N, C-alpha and C positions, 0 to 999 in steps of 0.2 A: 400347309395344304398344297397339293399339286394335282396335276391332271391324272385322272384315274382313281382318285381316292373316293371311298364310299363315305358319304356324309349324312347327317341327320339334322333337320331343321330344328332350331330351338325357339322359334317364334312363328306363330300362325300368320298367314297372309291370305289375300284373296286367292282362292284356288289351291292353297298349300296349307294343309292342316299341320299343327305342331307335331313334330316327331316323324315327318315324312322322310323317306330315304331317297337319296339321289347320288349320281356319279358326277364328279367334277369334270367339266368339259374343258374350260379354259379360264384364265384370269383376264378379265376385261380391262381393269385399270386400278391403279392405287388411288385411294381417296383419303383425305384428311377429315376425320369426323368433326363434329361441332366442338368437341373438347380438345381437338388437336391430336388425338391419338390416331396413329396411322392405321388404316384399314384397307381392304381391297374389295372390289366388286367381282363376283364370280358368276359364270354361267354354269348351271347344273342341269343335268338331265334327270327329271323326276321319274322314279320307277313306277309309281302308282298311275300317273297320267300319261307317261310316255312323251312328255313335252319338255322343252328346255325353258328354264326360268332364270332370271338374274337375282342374286342374293348377295347381301353383304357378308363378309367373312365372320363378323361378330355374331351373326344369326345362324351359323353353321357349326356343327361339332363333328370332328373326324371320328368315324366308327372303325374303319379299316384302311390302312395306307397301302398303296401299291409299292411293291418291293423292287 
């Protein structure tokens, strides 16, 4: 996943229904999950609300990659 990719959320959150579409703005930081599996925190721009939100990479699915 990188800046400019179109992503879909795979988990509902407050203000973000499951399946919402967004554009990846930036990678905020790398995190190690509870199980020790590397993950990353991403800032995405939600197309439905027009607002940026932070999401974990494991809760996002790439729909279309920027070339």
